[in-house]
C-alpha positions as CSV (number, residue, x, y, z in Angstrom):
1,M,0.0,0.0,0.0
2,S,1.5,3.3,-1.0
3,S,1.8,6.3,1.3
4,R,-0.6,8.3,-0.9
5,S,-3.2,5.6,-0.6
6,I,-2.8,5.6,3.2
7,R,-3.0,9.4,3.3
8,V,-6.2,9.3,1.2
9,R,-7.9,6.8,3.5
10,V,-6.8,8.6,6.7
11,G,-7.7,12.0,5.3
12,E,-11.2,10.8,4.2
13,A,-11.8,9.2,7.6
14,L,-10.8,12.3,9.4
15,L,-13.0,14.5,7.1
16,R,-15.9,12.2,7.7
17,T,-15.4,12.2,11.4
18,G,-14.9,15.9,11.6
19,T,-18.0,16.6,9.6
20,E,-20.1,14.3,11.7
21,L,-18.8,15.9,14.9
22,A,-19.6,19.4,13.5
23,I,-23.2,18.4,12.8
24,D,-23.6,16.8,16.2
25,Q,-22.0,19.8,17.9
26,R,-24.4,22.2,16.0
27,R,-27.4,20.2,17.2
28,L,-26.1,20.3,20.8
29,D,-25.6,24.1,20.5
30,E,-29.1,24.6,19.3
31,G,-30.6,22.3,22.0
32,M,-28.6,24.1,24.7
33,A,-29.6,27.5,23.4
34,A,-33.3,26.4,23.6
35,A,-33.0,24.9,27.0
36,T,-30.8,27.6,28.6
37,G,-33.7,30.0,29.1
38,R,-35.7,27.4,31.0
39,N,-32.9,25.7,33.0
40,T,-29.6,27.1,34.0
41,A,-28.1,23.7,34.7
42,Y,-27.0,23.6,31.1
43,S,-24.7,26.6,31.6
44,S,-21.9,24.4,32.9
45,A,-21.9,22.4,29.6
46,H,-20.9,25.5,27.6
47,G,-17.2,24.8,28.4
48,A,-17.5,21.3,27.1
49,V,-19.2,22.5,23.9
50,A,-16.3,25.0,23.4
51,L,-13.8,22.3,23.9
52,A,-15.7,20.1,21.4
53,R,-15.7,22.9,18.9
54,W,-11.9,23.2,19.3
55,V,-11.4,19.5,18.9
56,D,-13.6,19.4,15.8
57,S,-11.6,22.3,14.3
58,A,-8.3,20.4,15.0
59,I,-9.6,17.2,13.4
60,L,-10.7,19.1,10.3
61,W,-7.4,20.9,10.1
62,L,-5.5,17.7,10.4
63,A,-7.6,16.0,7.8
64,W,-6.9,18.9,5.4
65,R,-3.2,18.6,6.0
66,V,-3.1,14.8,5.7
67,H,-5.4,14.4,2.7
68,P,-3.4,14.8,-0.6
69,G,-4.6,17.7,-2.8
70,T,-7.1,17.1,-5.5
71,F,-5.1,19.3,-7.9
72,A,-1.5,20.2,-8.4
73,A,-0.6,23.8,-8.7
74,T,2.4,25.0,-10.7
75,V,3.9,28.4,-11.0
76,D,4.7,29.7,-14.4
77,H,6.0,33.3,-14.7
78,G,4.3,34.3,-11.5
79,T,0.8,32.9,-12.2
80,A,-0.6,29.8,-10.6
81,L,-2.0,27.2,-13.0
82,T,-3.8,24.0,-12.3
83,R,-3.3,20.8,-14.1
């Protein structure tokens, strides 16, 4: 198995996981926003949600760095061209 193949598989898995976590985190944010007005017990969970948002961002950043690019850019006389 080539390193590119491994990078593609790992990058796709991280992108999928990061996307799913972002969707779940968004639902949790909306649920907490709706419940916060009625019950202040959810206020302590805001720190956990902020940490989850940071972790999700880190996973998506890592996926972007690991996954090989879908196009190659070359520079020709100062202009970027795609192949």
